SESE-939891 format. One record per residue (C-alpha): y, z, x. Coordinates in steps of 0.5 Angstrom, whole numbers, plus 500, padded with zeros to 3 digits. Example, Ala and Ser with C-alpha at 12.3 -4.5 7.8 and 13.67 -1.06 7.14 Angstrom:
SESE-939891
491516525 498514527 
//
This chain:
SESE-939891
585282240 581279245 579273240 585272237 587265240 595265242 597260247 599265254 606265256 609261261 612268265 604271264 602265267 605265273 605273274 597271273 598265279 601271283 596276282 590270284 594269290 595277291 587279290 585273296 591276300 587282301 580279300 582276306 584282309 579285309 573281309 569283316 570290314 563293313 563295305 565288304 559286309 554289306 557288299 557280301 550280304 548284297 550277294 547273298 540275295 541273289 542266289 542261284 535258281 534251281 533251273 539257271 543254266 549257270 553254277 554260279 560264282 563262289 564268295 570270299 569268306 564262304 564255302 564255294 557251295 554256297 553260290 550266287 549270279 556270278 555278277 553279284 559274286 563279282 561285286 562282293 569279291 571286288 569289293 574285298 579285294 578293292 577295300 585296303 587299296 593293297 593290291 596291284 597298280 598300273 600308272 601311265 596316261 591314267 590310273 588303274 588297279 588291273 588286279 580288279 579284273 580277276 573277281 568278273 571273269 574268275 566268276 564267270 569262269 566258275 559260273 560257266 564251269 570254264 577250266 583253269 586254262 581258259 582262266 588264265 587265257 581270260 585274265 590275260 586279255 583283261 590285263 592286256 586290255 586294261 594297261 593298254 588303255 591306260 597307255 593311251 588314253 588319259 581319264 582324269 584330265 577330263 575328270 572320269 574315273 578310271 573304272 571306264 577302262 575296266 569295264 571294256 577289259 573286263 568283258 573282253 576278258 570274258 570274251 576270252 574266256 568263253 571263247 565268244 565270237 568277235 562281234 559279241 565280244 566287240 558289242 560286249 566291250 562298247 556296252 561296258 564303256 558306255 555304263 561304266 562312265 563316272 566322274 572322279 568325284 569318288 577319289 576326291 573330297 570326302 573319299 567314301 567306301 564307293 571307292 572300294 565300290 566303284 570297280 566292283 560296280 565295272 565288273 558287274 557291269 561287264 558281266 551283264 553287257 557280256 550277258 546281253 551280247 550273247 543275247 543278240 543285244 548290241 550297244 551304242 556304237 561306235 562307242 568311243 568314236 561316235 559323233 556324241 561318243 566318249 572322244 567326242 564329248 567326254 574326252 579331248 574331242 573328235 578331233 583328237 586321236 588316241 593311240 592304243 597299243 594293243 598286240 598285233 595279230 599272234 603277238 602274245 599279252 604280256 602286259 601283265 608283267 608291266 604291272 606292279 603291286 603293293 607292299 603297303 596298304 597306300 596309293 601306290 604313288 606313296 610306296 617308294 616315298 613310304 620306303 623313302 620315310 623308313 630310310 629318312 627316319 633314322 637320319 633326322 632323329 628327333 622328328 620335333 625339331 622338324 621344321 618343314 617337309 618338302 616332297 618334290 614329285 610328280 604332277 600326279 602325285 602333287 595334285 592327287 594325293 598331295 597339297 596341290 589337290 586342294 582337298 582340306 580333307 586331306 590335312 584332317 585327322 578326323 578324315 576318312 581311312 579312304 581320304 587319309 589313304 589319298 594324303 601323301 601328307 599324312 602316310 609320310 609322317 606316319 611313315 616317318 614316325 612308325 618306320 613303317 605301314 600297316 594295312 589296319 593300325 596306320 589307318 586307326 583314328 586315334 592314330 590319326 589324332 595323335 597330337 605329335 602326329 598331326 604336328 608333323 603332318 601338318 609341316 609336309 607340303 608337295 610340289 610338283 618338280 618337272 623331272 618327277 613328272 617326266 620319270 612318271 611318265 618315261 617309257 620302260 625302266 625309266 618310268 618312276 613314281 617317287 620323289 625328292 624329300 628336303 627336310 628342314 630342321 629348326 636349327 637350319 639343318 638341311 637333310 634330303 634323300 629321294 626314291 625312285 622306285 618302290 623297294 617291291 617294284 619288280 626294277 626295286 630293291 626288293 622285287 616280289 616273285 612268288 615267295 613275297 606274293 605268298 608271304 604276303 598272302 600267308 601274313 594277312 590271312 593270319 588268324 584269318 583263314 585256317 593253316 590247312 584252307 591256306 594252303 588248299 588254296 595256294 596249291 590250286 593256284 600252283 596248278 592254274 593252268 591245269 586245274 579242271 572245272 571243277 577245281 576253279 570253282 574251289 578257287 575261293 577261300 573260306 573262313 569261320 562265321 565269327 571272322 566274318 564280322 556282324 550282319 550287315 545292315 538291312 537293306 532291299 535284297 
//
């Protein structure tokens, strides 16, 4: 499928541009945060040598003439994109953030002098394969982290970008799977900054896998179906059959249109519930009168970000930002109190430790409701990631409401189009990227499929040095 030379549909090209904008927006907002500074410093330790056959990749925040080895450019940019948990998502049998495909494919495009049309083709493949794997193969039930779908999709996308043979792309995909299989502990307990680094690791491994395959090196094969392969020992066993719904030969790659971005910087399964909190807050009135709040939701939401996870850290006012991002109890309490969500202020330690917030937060619990689990796994327009909320007041009054789909979802009350993606970019870039530089970047995206190779090399943004934050602590590189 990755080497099938089908044209990219216009609406798919438009959405790819939207997601390039979306990634840059959240990268701008995180450019001075600790994990991003560390990743950028590591990348700068790997500049392109004079005799290199590639031109290197650009790094978000730095001048586009500053180039590093493409796998390290992808590393730095992926961490910037992932740090705030604020870009696109796709949920089905497993979880994913398909926008994580963009940094590695873009870095290789810049390094190898590929034009906008090739970049669009590569990204269409990356999105297609990741979404299809997420539809067909559940990783989390076996405690495997979802980057095991990202390594193969990014490798495939790079194969499409570079016009590689089916054999080379096949070997690269298998290598990428083999090297990016990790456990879900990165998203359990006290969640660390590795959550931002995990997709960067997958993208970096994908680039290295393609490089090796281009040099004629093979992979453990068959990686999925082998006697000691992925399915036999890490998934449901050698007798299990997985159905991955890839397009037929000659069929367009349209899976990106099944994905959706975030209006709020929080786990996607909280998006509709934040909207619901905004709606319910005025109905409840005095939140100090709340006796209990029960959120009836899907299996995934209850067991991953709800009380079903059995993570005491999700109720801890001193928990990390990454942990609070995976606590629907905390998120719903703050959204009720504030009538919305802010990517920085809502996670601030002083916000999380506010006594009235902690009191309300600890009155919230979740429960799995089969109706919402069924909606979570439903096909097409029936798919939903929301829930029903039952608020009981001290005087016995019960207030109930439900919301199936986030307002910003393509089927929601305020679906995102190019206008909203640009608005998100300008909002998050305000005070970080100068207006002229914002305009330059957005102009390039508007012409994405027609960009020259030189213009693809400029598909980046620069900020002034003081916006990059303090120097990262020293390491090895």
